[in-house]
Each structure stands twice: as C-alpha cells, then as structure tokens.
SEZA-801148 format. One record per residue (C-alpha): residue number from 1; x negated, y negated, z negated; residue in one letter. Coordinates in nm, 2 decimals. Example, Ala and Ser with C-alpha at 12.3 -4.5 7.8 and 13.67 -1.06 7.14 Angstrom:
% SEZA-801148
{1, {-1.23, 0.45, -0.78}, a}
{2, {-1.37, 0.11, -0.71}, s}
% end
This chain:
% SEZA-801148
{1, {16.50, -5.84, -15.16}, m}
{2, {16.34, -6.05, -15.43}, k}
{3, {16.22, -5.75, -15.61}, t}
{4, {16.04, -5.62, -15.29}, l}
{5, {15.88, -5.96, -15.23}, l}
{6, {15.75, -5.98, -15.58}, k}
{7, {15.61, -5.63, -15.56}, a}
{8, {15.43, -5.71, -15.23}, t}
{9, {15.28, -6.03, -15.37}, v}
{10, {15.16, -5.85, -15.68}, a}
{11, {15.00, -5.58, -15.46}, t}
{12, {14.80, -5.83, -15.26}, f}
{13, {14.68, -6.01, -15.58}, l}
{14, {14.56, -5.69, -15.73}, l}
{15, {14.38, -5.59, -15.40}, l}
{16, {14.21, -5.94, -15.38}, g}
{17, {14.09, -5.94, -15.74}, s}
{18, {13.95, -5.58, -15.70}, g}
{19, {13.75, -5.69, -15.39}, a}
{20, {13.61, -5.99, -15.57}, a}
{21, {13.51, -5.78, -15.87}, l}
{22, {13.34, -5.52, -15.64}, s}
{23, {13.15, -5.80, -15.47}, a}
{24, {13.01, -5.92, -15.80}, d}
{25, {12.88, -5.57, -15.90}, l}
{26, {12.51, -5.50, -15.83}, p}
{27, {12.44, -5.29, -15.53}, s}
{28, {12.31, -4.94, -15.58}, s}
{29, {12.10, -4.96, -15.27}, k}
{30, {11.75, -5.12, -15.29}, f}
{31, {11.46, -5.16, -15.05}, l}
{32, {11.16, -4.93, -15.12}, p}
{33, {10.87, -5.10, -15.31}, l}
{34, {10.58, -5.22, -15.09}, a}
{35, {10.27, -5.01, -15.12}, p}
{36, {9.99, -5.16, -15.33}, a}
{37, {9.72, -5.35, -15.13}, l}
{38, {9.37, -5.19, -15.14}, p}
{39, {9.12, -5.37, -15.36}, p}
{40, {8.88, -5.61, -15.19}, l}
{41, {8.53, -5.49, -15.13}, y}
{42, {8.27, -5.58, -15.40}, s}
{43, {7.92, -5.68, -15.29}, w}
{44, {7.78, -5.66, -15.65}, t}
{45, {7.51, -5.41, -15.68}, g}
{46, {7.16, -5.30, -15.58}, f}
{47, {7.07, -5.19, -15.22}, y}
{48, {6.78, -5.05, -15.02}, v}
{49, {6.74, -5.02, -14.65}, g}
{50, {6.53, -5.06, -14.34}, g}
{51, {6.51, -5.32, -14.06}, q}
{52, {6.37, -5.36, -13.71}, a}
{53, {6.35, -5.65, -13.47}, g}
{54, {6.13, -5.89, -13.27}, y}
{55, {5.91, -6.18, -13.38}, s}
{56, {5.77, -6.46, -13.16}, w}
{57, {5.53, -6.72, -13.29}, g}
{58, {5.32, -7.02, -13.23}, s}
{59, {4.98, -7.10, -13.37}, d}
{60, {4.81, -7.42, -13.28}, r}
{61, {4.43, -7.42, -13.30}, q}
{62, {4.24, -7.75, -13.31}, g}
{63, {3.86, -7.79, -13.32}, l}
{64, {3.68, -8.05, -13.54}, f}
{65, {3.32, -8.13, -13.63}, a}
{66, {3.27, -7.99, -13.97}, t}
{67, {3.07, -8.30, -14.09}, a}
{68, {3.32, -8.58, -14.12}, g}
{69, {3.60, -8.37, -13.97}, r}
{70, {3.59, -8.57, -13.64}, a}
{71, {3.84, -8.43, -13.39}, p}
{72, {3.68, -8.29, -13.07}, l}
{73, {3.99, -8.33, -12.86}, g}
{74, {4.02, -7.95, -12.80}, v}
{75, {4.34, -7.77, -12.90}, s}
{76, {4.56, -7.50, -12.77}, f}
{77, {4.85, -7.28, -12.88}, d}
{78, {4.84, -6.90, -12.94}, y}
{79, {5.18, -6.73, -12.86}, r}
{80, {5.16, -6.40, -13.05}, p}
{81, {5.48, -6.18, -13.04}, s}
{82, {5.56, -5.83, -13.15}, s}
{83, {5.82, -5.58, -13.24}, f}
{84, {5.85, -5.56, -13.62}, i}
{85, {5.99, -5.30, -13.86}, g}
{86, {5.99, -5.23, -14.23}, g}
{87, {6.19, -5.18, -14.55}, a}
{88, {6.38, -5.41, -14.79}, h}
{89, {6.56, -5.40, -15.12}, a}
{90, {6.78, -5.65, -15.31}, g}
{91, {7.06, -5.72, -15.55}, f}
{92, {7.39, -5.91, -15.51}, n}
{93, {7.63, -6.05, -15.76}, y}
{94, {7.97, -6.16, -15.65}, q}
{95, {8.19, -6.43, -15.81}, m}
{96, {8.52, -6.46, -15.62}, g}
{97, {8.41, -6.52, -15.26}, s}
{98, {8.07, -6.65, -15.36}, l}
{99, {7.78, -6.39, -15.35}, v}
{100, {7.44, -6.47, -15.50}, l}
{101, {7.14, -6.24, -15.44}, g}
{102, {6.77, -6.19, -15.42}, v}
{103, {6.59, -5.98, -15.16}, e}
{104, {6.24, -5.87, -15.08}, g}
{105, {6.09, -5.70, -14.77}, d}
{106, {5.77, -5.57, -14.62}, i}
{107, {5.71, -5.52, -14.25}, e}
{108, {5.45, -5.39, -14.00}, a}
{109, {5.37, -5.62, -13.71}, i}
{110, {5.14, -5.61, -13.42}, n}
{111, {5.12, -5.98, -13.31}, a}
{112, {4.81, -6.07, -13.11}, r}
{113, {4.70, -6.33, -12.86}, d}
{114, {4.38, -6.46, -12.72}, e}
{115, {4.24, -6.75, -12.51}, r}
{116, {3.99, -6.67, -12.24}, g}
{117, {3.81, -6.41, -12.44}, g}
{118, {3.67, -6.68, -12.67}, l}
{119, {3.94, -6.70, -12.94}, f}
{120, {4.19, -6.45, -13.06}, r}
{121, {4.44, -6.40, -13.35}, v}
{122, {4.61, -6.09, -13.49}, q}
{123, {4.87, -6.03, -13.76}, q}
{124, {4.93, -5.68, -13.89}, d}
{125, {5.18, -5.72, -14.18}, w}
{126, {5.42, -5.97, -14.34}, q}
{127, {5.65, -5.98, -14.63}, g}
{128, {5.88, -6.22, -14.82}, s}
{129, {6.09, -6.27, -15.13}, v}
{130, {6.41, -6.48, -15.08}, r}
{131, {6.71, -6.60, -15.26}, g}
{132, {7.05, -6.56, -15.08}, r}
{133, {7.38, -6.73, -15.11}, i}
{134, {7.68, -6.59, -14.92}, g}
{135, {8.05, -6.62, -14.86}, y}
{136, {8.24, -6.29, -14.86}, a}
{137, {8.56, -6.21, -14.66}, m}
{138, {8.63, -5.87, -14.79}, d}
{139, {8.38, -5.64, -14.61}, r}
{140, {8.23, -5.92, -14.40}, f}
{141, {7.98, -6.17, -14.54}, m}
{142, {7.78, -6.46, -14.40}, i}
{143, {7.48, -6.59, -14.59}, y}
{144, {7.18, -6.83, -14.59}, a}
{145, {6.84, -6.73, -14.74}, a}
{146, {6.52, -6.91, -14.83}, a}
{147, {6.20, -6.82, -15.01}, g}
{148, {5.83, -6.74, -15.00}, a}
{149, {5.66, -6.55, -14.72}, a}
{150, {5.33, -6.36, -14.73}, f}
{151, {5.09, -6.24, -14.46}, s}
{152, {4.73, -6.20, -14.34}, s}
{153, {4.58, -6.34, -14.03}, f}
{154, {4.25, -6.25, -13.86}, e}
{155, {4.08, -6.48, -13.61}, y}
{156, {3.79, -6.41, -13.38}, g}
{157, {3.56, -6.67, -13.23}, y}
{158, {3.31, -6.58, -12.96}, f}
{159, {3.04, -6.82, -12.85}, n}
{160, {2.92, -6.73, -12.50}, p}
{161, {2.62, -6.96, -12.53}, l}
{162, {2.50, -6.79, -12.85}, a}
{163, {2.61, -6.45, -12.72}, g}
{164, {2.79, -6.34, -13.04}, f}
{165, {3.09, -6.42, -13.24}, g}
{166, {3.24, -6.44, -13.59}, e}
{167, {3.57, -6.36, -13.76}, t}
{168, {3.78, -6.51, -14.03}, g}
{169, {4.05, -6.34, -14.23}, r}
{170, {4.31, -6.53, -14.43}, f}
{171, {4.58, -6.41, -14.67}, s}
{172, {4.84, -6.68, -14.66}, k}
{173, {5.16, -6.78, -14.85}, t}
{174, {5.42, -6.99, -14.67}, g}
{175, {5.79, -7.05, -14.67}, w}
{176, {6.08, -6.89, -14.48}, t}
{177, {6.44, -6.99, -14.42}, v}
{178, {6.73, -6.83, -14.22}, g}
{179, {7.07, -6.67, -14.23}, g}
{180, {7.27, -6.38, -14.12}, g}
{181, {7.58, -6.16, -14.15}, v}
{182, {7.65, -5.83, -14.33}, n}
{183, {7.93, -5.58, -14.27}, f}
{184, {8.01, -5.30, -14.51}, a}
{185, {8.11, -5.01, -14.28}, m}
{186, {8.18, -4.79, -14.59}, t}
{187, {8.15, -4.85, -14.96}, d}
{188, {7.78, -4.77, -14.94}, n}
{189, {7.67, -4.83, -14.58}, l}
{190, {7.60, -5.19, -14.49}, v}
{191, {7.49, -5.32, -14.15}, f}
{192, {7.32, -5.66, -14.10}, g}
{193, {7.18, -5.90, -13.84}, l}
{194, {6.97, -6.20, -13.93}, d}
{195, {6.74, -6.48, -13.80}, y}
{196, {6.45, -6.62, -13.99}, r}
{197, {6.19, -6.90, -13.94}, y}
{198, {5.86, -6.88, -14.12}, t}
{199, {5.59, -7.14, -14.16}, d}
{200, {5.24, -7.08, -14.32}, y}
{201, {5.13, -7.45, -14.31}, g}
{202, {4.77, -7.56, -14.20}, k}
{203, {4.44, -7.41, -14.30}, f}
{204, {4.08, -7.42, -14.18}, d}
{205, {3.81, -7.17, -14.07}, h}
{206, {3.47, -7.33, -14.11}, v}
{207, {3.22, -7.19, -13.87}, g}
{208, {2.92, -7.01, -14.03}, t}
{209, {2.73, -6.85, -13.74}, s}
{210, {2.86, -6.85, -13.38}, a}
{211, {3.03, -7.18, -13.43}, y}
{212, {2.82, -7.33, -13.70}, l}
{213, {2.91, -7.70, -13.75}, g}
{214, {3.26, -7.66, -13.61}, l}
{215, {3.59, -7.62, -13.80}, t}
{216, {3.90, -7.45, -13.65}, a}
{217, {4.24, -7.57, -13.79}, e}
{218, {4.53, -7.33, -13.76}, h}
{219, {4.91, -7.38, -13.79}, e}
{220, {5.08, -7.04, -13.76}, p}
{221, {5.46, -7.01, -13.76}, s}
{222, {5.71, -6.76, -13.63}, s}
{223, {6.08, -6.69, -13.54}, h}
{224, {6.23, -6.34, -13.58}, a}
{225, {6.56, -6.16, -13.52}, m}
{226, {6.63, -5.84, -13.71}, r}
{227, {6.90, -5.57, -13.73}, a}
{228, {6.92, -5.37, -14.06}, s}
{229, {7.10, -5.09, -14.23}, v}
{230, {7.11, -5.05, -14.61}, a}
{231, {7.26, -4.82, -14.88}, y}
{232, {7.44, -5.00, -15.16}, k}
{233, {7.45, -4.82, -15.49}, f}
% end
C-alpha cells in the first residue's frame, strides 16, 4: 500500500514539473509581422502648372487741381472684375512638416469699368513673384504666401466740354499676400486652391490735354480666387 502511494505521488510530481518546464519554453507560434508603412509624400521639387479663377477689384479715383494739389471734392470707385487665367512655376523644399518655396505666375485679365462715359479703366495682364511657407500633412499642405505684384493699367478721360479725351498708361509694382491649400493626387499631379489680395498703392495721372490743370489720383487693389493644377517633377 505504501509502495503504491509513493508511486502515485512521484507520478504527480513528474507530471507537474513537466508542465512547468513546458510553460517556460518559448512558443513556436508568432503573429505575422506588420506590413511596412508607405513613405510620406515629399513636396521637395520643381513644378509647373496652370490656374484659372475670378478677380474683383476696387480703384478709387480722386480729382485734384494740379497747381497746389488742392482737392476738388470729386471722387468715385471703379469696380473692375474679370475671369483670369495663366501659368505658374515654382520650387518647394521640405524640412519635416515645414515646406518653404518660391513661385511666380503670369495671367491674362480683362478687368474694365467706366463712369458715365467720362472715365474708364482697363487691366489686361498681371503677374507676381511670391515666397511661400507651408505645413505639410503627407499629401495635404496649407500655406501662406506674400511677395511682389506687377501689372499695367490704362485710364481714359473724356472731357465733354472740350469734345475730346486723353489716356494714361501705367506699369505698376505692388504687393500681394494670401494663402491656400495643395493636394497631391498622385506623386506628380498636384491640385490647388488659393486666395490673394493685391495692392498697387497710389499714383497720379496729370492731365495734359482734355483735363489740363487737373490731376487724377488712383488706388487700385484687387481680390482673387484661383483653382490650379500642376505637374511636380
């Protein structure tokens, strides 16, 4: 009886120690490795593209006596507006989430307005060179931009008393500021949407014939919204 009891106890001890040893052994079954994450999109590189949108502006004209520049109390606002379209090119350099860049563009515009057949303004083209700073979230980027703007304005002045008119053409440099968003649909195709405000300051047209003795002061500025598509190299 004692011999049977000892044999039973020994059997349980062996079984228990074997289970403990097997529990300490490393498992031969492992979870599969997670797939590697795709690399984040890089905004670094040159790009070229086209853009189209709509521009609406304001141009205050005030009249002064040329001698002494005395205000005559006559002023009004032009409201030229137009669809716009053109081309742009630029370069971005990405550092982490920060994207620095420079961009230039040139556009055709057909902005015109007049007042009573006496005064008119027209603008046929515009361009800019801007620095950009953006924040990238993989293929999506928001940015702000500012720089120099260039354009040409033509003004017409008709004097019904004299029966003829005169014109003045001005090539102007101003400043522009705005911001937008870009989305890289593919590694090369980038879509964008932006807003921009442009101001060309104040300048004068001094009458030489129809309005001899009078000076017209102008203050053109504009707002614009654009959609764009570009190819990134």
